[in-house]
C-alpha positions as a printed Julia matrix, in Angstrom:
287×3 Matrix{Float64}:
 -0.17  -0.21   0.06
  1.55   3.2   -1.01
  2.26   5.19   2.1
 -0.05   8.84   2.37
  1.65  12.08   1.31
  1.23  13.43   4.99
  3.72  10.48   6.08
  6.56  10.39   3.08
  6.73  14.2    2.43
  8.71  15.14  -0.31
  9.5   18.57  -2.22
  7.92  19.67  -5.71
 11.74  18.55  -6.94
 10.74  15.04  -4.81
 13.24  14.95  -2.72
 12.46  14.33   1.01
 11.77  16.8    2.95
 14.08  17.55   5.2
 17.45  16.75   3.88
 16.49  18.28   0.42
 18.54  15.13  -0.95
 17.19  12.42  -3.88
 17.79   9.16  -4.04
 20.67   9.4   -6.57
 22.4   11.67  -3.79
 22.78   9.65  -1.14
 25.95   6.92  -1.03
 25.99   3.47   0.28
 29.07   4.82   3.31
 27.43   7.86   5.24
 29.79  10.6    7.41
 27.19  12.1   10.21
 28.67  15.15  11.57
 26.92  17.63  14.19
 28.07  20.75  12.8
 27.08  21.88   9.27
 30.84  23.94   8.88
 32.35  20.52   9.7
 30.77  18.66   6.67
 33.6   21.01   5.01
 36.15  19.74   6.82
 35.48  16.35   5.66
 34.9   17.03   1.79
 37.54  18.73   1.62
 39.53  15.85   1.65
 37.36  14.19  -0.74
 39.35  13.85  -4.27
 36.4   14.84  -6.1
 32.75  16.26  -4.46
 29.97  15.67  -7.31
 26.73  17.22  -4.68
 26.59  19.94  -2.5
 23.14  20.68  -1.1
 21.66  22.55   1.85
 18.64  22.54   4.36
 18.13  24.19   7.54
 20.95  22.21   9.75
 21.21  19.19   7.43
 24.37  19.96   4.95
 25.14  17.36   2.57
 28.11  16.96  -0.02
 28.53  13.38  -1.71
 32.11  12.51  -3.76
 34.74  10.32  -3.31
 38.33   9.46  -1.83
 40.13   6.7   -2.56
 37.87   5.58  -5.04
 35.18   5.09  -2.79
 31.54   6.64  -2.82
 30.92   8.87   0.47
 28.04  11.27   1.85
 28.61  13.61   4.37
 25.79  14.74   6.42
 24.92  17.12   9.22
 21.86  17.01  12.22
 22.88  19.31  14.51
 22.81  18.63  17.62
 20.68  15.72  20.04
 18.37  13.0   18.99
 15.83  14.43  18.09
 17.33  15.09  14.42
 19.12  11.81  14.86
 14.93  11.42  13.86
 14.81  12.7   11.18
 18.21  12.36   9.27
 18.22   8.46  10.13
 14.45   8.17   8.89
 14.75   9.96   5.93
 18.3    9.04   5.01
 17.09   4.75   5.35
 13.43   6.01   3.31
 15.91   7.64   0.21
 17.37   3.95   0.13
 14.44   1.8    0.93
 11.38   3.02   0.04
 10.13   3.83  -4.02
  9.81   7.73  -3.79
  7.3    7.07  -7.61
  5.1    4.33  -6.71
  5.81   5.49  -2.61
  6.09   1.97  -1.37
  8.64   0.39   0.52
 11.31  -1.89  -1.73
 11.4   -5.92  -1.95
 15.01  -6.06  -1.31
 16.43  -3.43   1.33
 19.4   -1.55   1.45
 21.97  -1.59   4.49
 24.1    1.3    5.14
 27.49   2.25   6.96
 26.44   5.11   9.04
 30.03   6.73  11.04
 29.6    9.77  13.42
 32.08  11.72  13.65
 31.74  13.78  17.04
 32.89  15.26  19.91
 32.5   14.21  23.69
 33.45  14.59  27.21
 34.97  11.36  28.79
 34.14  11.4   32.3
 37.39   8.59  33.43
 40.34  10.13  34.76
 42.28   7.5   31.93
 40.51   9.5   29.3
 42.82  12.02  28.06
 41.48  14.88  25.86
 42.88  15.27  22.29
 42.47  11.12  22.31
 40.23   9.32  20.33
 37.32   6.69  21.49
 34.55   3.87  19.58
 31.61   3.48  21.07
 31.31   0.05  22.41
 27.75   0.87  23.33
 25.55   3.74  24.02
 23.2    4.53  26.66
 20.19   6.88  25.83
 19.12   9.02  28.32
 16.23  10.74  26.46
 12.98   9.4   25.12
 13.81   8.43  21.12
 14.01   5.14  21.09
 10.61   5.02  23.42
  8.08   5.88  20.41
  9.67   2.93  18.36
  7.84  -0.63  18.59
 10.38  -3.26  19.12
 12.87  -1.23  21.2
 15.9   -3.41  21.97
 15.43  -5.79  24.61
 18.85  -7.33  24.31
 20.37  -4.86  26.91
 18.33  -5.03  29.38
 19.95  -6.43  31.83
 22.67  -4.21  31.34
 20.57  -1.04  31.48
 17.92  -2.24  33.81
 21.82  -1.97  36.19
 22.12   0.85  35.49
 19.08   2.38  36.13
 19.74   0.62  39.61
 22.65   2.18  40.5
 21.45   5.92  39.88
 18.25   4.73  41.71
 16.62   6.53  38.2
 15.02   9.42  39.42
 12.8   10.13  35.78
  9.71   8.51  34.36
 11.99   7.83  31.04
 13.99   4.73  31.36
 17.29   4.55  30.18
 17.77   1.92  27.02
 21.34   0.64  25.5
 21.93  -0.68  22.22
 26.25  -1.38  20.25
 27.75  -0.59  17.56
 27.82  -2.93  14.59
 30.71  -5.26  15.25
 31.39  -5.32  11.16
 31.74  -1.66  10.97
 33.54  -0.67  14.05
 36.64  -3.45  12.95
 37.29  -1.41  10.0
 38.78   1.47  12.78
 39.34  -0.28  15.46
 43.46   0.15  16.41
 45.84   0.64  19.19
 44.93   4.46  19.33
 41.79   4.04  19.34
 39.78   3.78  23.24
 36.77   1.68  23.31
 33.79   2.65  25.73
 30.66   3.09  26.73
 29.23   5.67  26.06
 26.14   7.6   27.6
 23.36  10.36  24.9
 22.15  13.05  26.85
 18.72  14.69  26.12
 20.78  18.06  26.59
 23.33  19.4   27.36
 23.29  21.36  30.69
 20.87  19.81  33.09
 21.52  16.39  31.5
 24.59  16.3   31.78
 25.15  17.35  35.27
 26.02  21.26  34.53
 24.44  23.48  36.92
 24.1   27.36  35.68
 21.03  28.74  37.43
 19.03  25.84  38.19
 19.8   22.84  39.78
 19.89  19.38  37.99
 17.55  16.51  39.6
 20.98  14.44  39.17
 22.67  14.96  41.78
 26.47  13.71  41.97
 25.59  12.39  38.17
 29.02  12.3   36.88
 30.63  10.58  40.26
 27.04   8.2   39.79
 27.99   6.84  36.03
 32.11   6.9   36.59
 31.32   4.67  39.66
 29.07   2.24  37.5
 30.11  -1.17  36.16
 28.82  -4.38  34.69
 30.44  -7.43  33.86
 34.3   -5.17  34.23
 32.19  -2.51  31.54
 31.99   1.36  32.5
 30.46   4.24  30.97
 33.42   6.62  29.85
 32.38   9.54  27.98
 29.24  12.02  27.93
 27.68  13.53  24.43
 23.72  13.03  22.87
 23.3   11.2   19.47
 25.09   7.91  19.47
 22.27   6.39  20.95
 19.83   7.47  18.82
 22.03   6.38  15.63
 22.95   3.28  16.78
 19.02   1.83  18.12
 17.94   3.61  14.05
 20.37   1.97  12.57
 19.73  -1.78  14.35
 16.07  -1.1   13.63
 16.54  -0.29  10.03
 18.78  -2.78   9.39
 21.79  -0.26   8.8
 25.36  -0.7   10.35
 26.71   1.88  12.36
 29.4    3.21  15.07
 29.88   6.26  16.44
 33.94   7.59  16.74
 34.37  10.77  19.61
 36.77  12.93  19.74
 37.53  13.76  23.21
 37.85  17.82  23.71
 36.46  17.16  27.33
 38.01  15.88  30.77
 35.09  16.24  33.48
 37.0   14.29  35.68
 39.75  16.59  35.85
 37.86  19.79  34.28
 40.08  19.76  31.7
 39.49  21.14  27.94
 41.24  21.12  24.41
 43.67  23.58  23.15
 43.01  22.4   19.69
 40.17  21.41  19.19
 39.8   21.32  15.65
 43.07  20.12  14.73
 41.63  16.79  17.0
 38.39  17.17  15.01
 40.67  17.44  12.0
 42.94  14.26  13.16
 39.84  12.46  13.86
 38.24  12.91  10.37
 41.83  11.34   8.7
 41.93   9.19  10.91
 38.21   7.76   9.38
 38.4    8.57   5.77
 41.48   6.28   5.82
 40.76   3.17   7.8
 37.15   3.65   5.47
 38.54   3.62   2.41
């Protein structure tokens, strides 16, 4: 049955509503970045660029690096934007826009997040790189989808108990794609468990004028351990990417440039250089 116009919204040129791109604009290998300005930091390293499009915070460049076709797209901040980007990327490759019907043969995309993050463990230095083995969502995104992950329920329940979790929305946990992650693992890469927060200030334990509900948040996260696994860092997109990729049949991995260490209060003196180094590393490993 065709998907209604109100559900699959297309622009007059038949491009997907928010991303403003056509099915032929998308490569099988997708790099997501939060900052729209970071898209060109990636594509400037391409051998050739065939496409540049943008709408709102969603900027897309597609081109070739070492003969591999790659799309880099900005998501903006937060899992609400991830909901838009992941669903529209999936629609671009798995829904026929002419018939508005789901294709019988599904395509699986490789989705690589290159983002910034803050470490909460003392041993993870600033300006290092970290791959997220698991991501714990403290937002509500994945609770709106059926078949939400049950595989990690023991991990999630242990964390809720440890935190004495006071909020109505329960955390959720998803893991990276092993096959995709293996491309990026190296001796210089830390591996850890990432918390995806619903905001930047109180949801990450920061206090300006208003006191957070979750007191001693970092200390409790830092001291959590489950089957010899510890939480290593905080950011705002990875759990949504992992969750939707899993439900939609795509492979995903999150690569983090550690710009802050919340344990000792340090922040990178060269944040742009660190991000640029991670971009170059990921492109080389992907190709």
